[in-house]
N, C-alpha and C positions, 0 to 999 in steps of 0.2 A: 627752616621751621620756626614758627612763631610761638610765643610763650603760651598761647591759648590752646595749642594743639594737644591731642590726647595721647601723645607719645609716652609710653611707659619705659622707665629706665630698667636695665637688667644688671643684676649683681650676681657674680659667681662666688660661691663659697665651697669649702671642702666638704665633701659628702660624708666621709668617715675618716677620722684621724685625730691627731693631737690638737688641732685648732677647732674641731667641730663644736665641742661643748661651749668653749669660750665665745665663739662667733654667734651661736644660737642665743646664748644668754645675753650678749651685748645687744643684738638686734631686738630682742624682746624688751630689754631695759630701756631702749629709746622709743618704745611704744608701738613697734611694728607687730601686726597680727598676721600669722601665717601658719601653715601646716608644714611639718618637716619629716614626714614619713620616709623611712629609709629607701623604699622602692620608688619614691617620686623624684624625678630628675628636675622638674620645673614647677614652681609653686608661686602663685600670686599673693601679694600682700592685700589684705582686705581693706586696709585703711590708709594706703599710700600707693601712688602710681609706680610701683616697683615689683618686678618679678625676680625671684631668686632661683638661680641655676645651681644645682648640686653636682659637683664634679671632682676629679682628682686634683690634688694640689699642684702636681707637676704641670697640669694643663691650664691652670688659671692664668698665669702670666700671658700665655699665648692667646687665650680667649680675649683678654683685655687689650693686648697689643694690636690684634687684628680687627678689633671692633665687633667681635661676636657678642660681647657684653660691654657695658659702659664702665662697670666697677668690678672690683674683685677684693676679697679678703684673702691674703696669702702671706707666708713668711718671707722676710727679706732675704733669707738664704736661697729660696727658690727663685726669686727675682734675679739675684746675682748670678745664679747658676745658668738661668735661661738667657741672661743678658737682655732682658725684656725692655722694650721702649714703652714704659708706662710712667704715669705721673703719680708720685706718692702724695696722698692727701692728708693722712693722719696715722700716727703710731697708736696702736690700740691697747697696749699695756698687758698683753698676755702672749703665750706661746714663746716665751723667752728660751733661747738656746744659743749655742756657739758651734761654729765649724772649727774643728781643732785638728792639729797634727799630734798623733800619739804613737808611741813606740812600746815594745815590750818592757815590762818593769825592770828586767835585768839587763836591758840593752845599755851599752855605753854611750849611746847618742844623747846629747844634751841640747842640741840646737839643730833646726832644719837644714842649715848649711852643711852639716855632717852627713846628710842623706844624698849628697851629690853622687850620681852614677848608680843609685840603688832603686829598687822597685817600691812603689807606694800604691797601696790599694785604696780605692775610693768610689763612691757613687756620685761624686761631685767633680767630674773631670775638668770642666771649664774653670770653676773657682780654684781648683787645685793647681791647674796649669798656670793660671794668671798669678797666683800667689808665689809659686816657685820661680817663675820667670822674673817677678819683681825682685827676688832675692839673688838672681843670677845663678840659681841652682838647677842643674839638669837632673831630672829624675825620670824613670820609666813608669808611667801611670798604668795601673791595672784596674780597669773599670769593672766594678761588681754592682749588681742590682740589690743585693741584700747581704746580711751577715758579714759586713765588712770587718767587724772586730776580730773574727777568727782568722783572718788572712795571715797575720804573722805566725800564729801557732801552727798553721798548715804549711808554712814555708813558701807561701805565695808572694809575700812582700816583707820588707824590713820595717815598714811603718804604714800607718793609715791616715787618711783625712776623712773625718766623719762628724756628724752632728751629735752633740751631747747637751742634755739639759741639766743634769745634776752631777754627771761624772761617774755615776754608779755602774753603768754598763762597761765603762773602761776598766774600773776596778775589778768587776766580775770576770773580765777577760785578761786580767794581769797586764793591763796597759797603763801607761802614764802619759799625761799631756805634756808636750814640750813647747807648743806655740798655739796661738789663736789666729785663725785665718780671718774670721769675721764674727761679729755679734749680730743676733737676729731676734726679731719679735714679729708678731702679726701686724700687718699694716693694711690700710685701705688705699687701693690704687685705682687710677682712672685711665681710660683711653683719652689721650690728649685731644683727638678730633671730637670726641663726644662732648668734652668740656667747652668746645667752641660753639656748640649749639645752645642758643639762649634757653630753650625750654628745659633741656637736660641740665644745664648748669644751674638753673634756678632750683630744680628739685634736689640736685646734689647738695647745693648750699643749704637747703632746708634740712637735709639729712645730717650735714656736718654740724649745724647748730645743735641739733639733738645729741649728736655723738659727742661733741666737745663739752656740752653741759654735763652729760653723764660721766664722762671721763674725769672732768674737773671735780665733780662731786666726790668721786671715789678717792681723790687725793687729799681731801680736807675733812676736818671735823668741826662742827659748830659747838662752841663752848660758851657757857654763861657762868659768871662768878660774882661773888660779893667781895668788895675790897674797900679799905680805907681810902677816902678821897686823896689823902696825901701820897698814896702809893701809885696813883694814876700815871705819873711820868715814867716810873720804873716799869709798870705793867705794859704801857704802850710801847716802850722800847723792846720788851721781850716779845710781844705779839701785836704788831701794828695792824693785823688784819689785811684784807685785800686793799683797802685804802686807809681806813681808820676805824678803830673799834666804836661800837655804839655804847654810850654811857647814859645810864638811867638813874636819876636821883632816887634815893630811898627815904623812908620816913625819918631816919636818923640823918641829919645833914652832914655828918662826918663820914657817911658811908655811901657807896654807889654800887649799882649793878653794871657789870661790863659784859657786853656780848661781842664775840669776835670769832674768827675762823683761824685754824692752825693746820699746817701740813701734817697728815697722818704719820709720815715717816719721822717727824720730829716730836711726836705727841708727848712721850714720857719725859723727854728732856725739858720741854717747855712747861709741862705741868709742874715739874719739880722747881723750876725757876719762879713760876707764878706763886707757888706756895711760900717760897722763901721771901718773895716780895710782899707778902701779906694777904694774898687772895685766899678765899675760903668758900665752902659750899659750891665747889666747881661741878657744874652739870655738863655732861658731854652728850651730844646728839649726832647721829650720822646725817649726812646731807644726801637727799635723794637726787636733786638736780641743782646745778649751779651755772646759770647763764651769765657769762662775763661780758 
């Protein structure tokens, strides 16, 4: 296929679930225009050669791996469970969760190795089996499709392996975490064969440029401040910016305006250091897009 062909790429996303809102918001943030009615399974983007398929998250890795779609947005936990042969393109910064081993709160078990010979309930049999085999621990896996947390209280199993985002569900069911199997977040994945097609790869790279600029922007704040010229070396060491801060002379030759960006996660610590260095009138702005 040549670059000029009218081949539209296909993207599979979760129809309804914990990744749905984050995925929809991100796609709109990168400028895609589409309808996402619940009853619609396939919808075209009006301003990009992309069709969006709405499906079950469990099916998305397979859709991508077998070439039904070119791209997918799915949790890393699902990819690991399905052992899907897909190419991970980008971490998306939402849908964070962990696959954990948990036991009843009053259980004497402190480490997964103590579960040797016991029953463990899970809806993630492949990931659980791989994890316990890596520890050399033999367990009897009981596969459940839902309500895994109640398995210990019903006497079905001595422990569970399940997904948790905040740990609140474990607490509500009188469970405590004893180990983490894997950490997960939403990722953009691709079919490796699709990425070998020039036209598809070109459009995917266009999407990635938009995506990476939007994700980068969410991690930074743009700040402007006034500072004594003598404080510039200290300020530059505190917040060097992406390459170097922009320094603008003011009417008072002893003062300058400094423009730079800082990581959002370090915001308050850096602001405090800047004030100690002599910066004042600090103005903070969000960044809509950041093309690096």
